[in-house]
N, C-alpha and C positions, 0 to 999 in steps of 0.2 A: 040867609045861607044859600049858596048855589047847590046844584046837583052834585051828588057824590060821584067822583070819577072812578071808573073801574080800575082795579089794580091787578097786575099780573100775579102778585103774591096770593091773591084770593082765588085765582083760577085753578092753580095746581097745588093746593094746600101747602103753600109756602115754598114750593120749588120754582126755580127759574129755569125754564127749558133752554138748553144750549145745544145746538146741533153740531155734531162732530163727525168728521170722516178722517180715517187714517189710511195712509199708503204704507205697505209693509213689504218685507222680503219673503213672505210666505204666510201660512195660516196658523202657525204655532206661536202664541204670544210670548212664551217663555224662551224659545230658542231662536225665533226669526226676528230680523231687525225691524224696528220702527223707523221709518224713513221720512215721513211727512205727516203733519197734523194740521187740520184746518178746523176752525170753530166759528159758528154764526151765533151771535147774541140776538135773541128774540125780544121784542118789546111789544107793548100793547098801546093802542091809540085810545083817544077819549071815548070811542064808541065800543071799546072792548074787543077790537079786532087785532089780531097778531100780525106783525110784519118783521122782516129781517132788518136789523138795525146796523150791524157791524160784522165784518168778517176778519178774523185774525188767522194768520197761517205761519208756519215755521217748518223749515227743513231740518231734519234730525240726523246727526252722525250715528251710524250703526254702533251699538255697544260692542265692547271687546268680545270677540268670539261669536258674534251673531251670525246666523245663517242667512244667506241671501240667495233665493232661487232666481236664476237668470230669467225664467219665464215671467216672474213677477215684474222684473224690470222692463221686459218687453211690453207687458200690458200697461204699465204706468208711464213708460217713457222716461223714467228717472235716470239721469246720468250721474252716477255717484262721483265720478272724477271731475265733473264740471266745476270750474272755479266760480261760476255764477250761482252755484247752489247755496253758498253761504250757510252751510249746515251748522247747527249748534249741538253740543253734547246734550244728552237726554235731560239732565236736571235743569239746564238753562232753558231748554225748549219748553219743558213743563212750566217753568216760571213765567216765560213769555206769554204762553197761552192762558195761564191761570190768573195773571194780574188783572187784566181788564174784566174777566168774568167775576172775580171777587169784588171788584169795584161796583159792577152792575148789581150783584147780589145785595150789597149794602144799600145802594141807591134805591132799589125797589123794595127794600125791607123784606126780602125773601130770607129763608133759613139757609138754603144752600142751592147749588145748581144741580140739575139732573140732566144726564147725557141723553140726547135724542140722536138716534142713528138708524140707518137702514140696515137691518140685522144688527141691532145695537150691541148685542152681547160681544160681537167681534171687536168693535171699536173700543168698548169699555175694557175688554180683556187686555188689549195692547196698552191702553192708558194705565191700567192697574199694574201690569207687569213692569212698566217703566217706573212707576211710582215706587214699587217694591225694590227694584234694582238700585235706585238712586236714593232711597230713604227720603223721598220728597214729602215734606210735612204739611204743605199748604194747598193740597188739592181742594178745589171748590166743589168737586163732584160727589154725589152720593156713591158709596163704594160698590153697591150691587144693584140698586134700582135703576131702571132706564126706561125710556119710551122708544118703542120700535116702530118706525114708519112702514116697514114691510107688513106688520100686523095691521096697523091702522089703514093702510092703503088696500089691504085685502078686504077689510070690512067696508071701506068707503066705495071702492071702485072695482073690487074683484081682481085686482092686480097686485102682485108681490114683487115683480122685477122693477127696479127703480125707474128705468127709462120708460116702461109702459105705464107705470103709476103716475109719473110726472105728466105724460101726455094725456092720460085719462082725466087728470085734474085740469086740463086745458092750458097747460104750460108748455113752453118750447123745450125741445131736447136736441142737442147737437152731439151726435155720437163721436165726432172727431175730437171733442173737448172732454169727453168722459174719461174717468180714471185719473183725473188730477184731483187732489184733495180739495182744492178751492171750488172747482166746478161741481163736484159731486156733493159737497157740503151745502153750497148755495141752492142747488136744486132740491136736495133733501129738506132744507129749511123752508123753501117755498112750498113744497108738498105738505109739510107739517102744518104750516100756517093755513094753507088752503083747506085742509081737512078740518082743523079746529074752527076756522071761520065759517065753514059750511055747516058744521054741527051747531054753531051759534044761531045761524039763520033758521035751521030746522027746528031747534028746540028752545031757543031763547036763552040757553045757558051760556 
C-alpha cells in the first residue's frame, strides 16, 4: 500500500472552500442589484497544499425593481447596456455558478461548499438574497457559515484591506484591474491559499 494522499475533505471538516466575489449595485443585499459573480474552486495537491483550480464567472441581470447606485457602477466599470455583457437572469446565473461547484463537492467527497470571501458576509448575503428571490433549490453553499480572508489576513499579516493583504502575502496586485469580480476573486483565492499553506509549513497541519 502506498502513502495515503491528503484530501481537502479532511482539511475543513467536510467543507470544500470556494472563493466568491460579487459586484453589486450597492450594499443592501435585498434591495440592490447583484450584477456579477465569480467563483474560484480550490483543490489540494498530493502534499496537502491548496491551489486555485478553476474560475467560473457570470454576469447577472438586475432583478426587477433592483436599486443600482451609479457610484457602484463607476467603481466596478460595469456597463449595464453593453451587448457584450451577456447577462443571465439570477436563477440561471446561480445555476451556472453552482453546477461545477456541486460537481467538485461530489468528486472530493465533501459534504458541501463553504463560501470564502474578503468580508465574506457581504458576498454570502447577496448570494443568499438571490437564492431567496428565485427560490433556487440547489445551492452548494452552507447558508450561514463562511471563511473571511479579511480576518485571516489580519491574523497572518496584520492587514485587512485586500490589496495590502495580497501584497503582504508576496503576491502581485494591479490596482487598475481591481473591482472586477474575476480579478478580486482570483486574488482573494490566492491569498486564502497562501495563508493556509503558510499555516501548514508553520504547524504541520
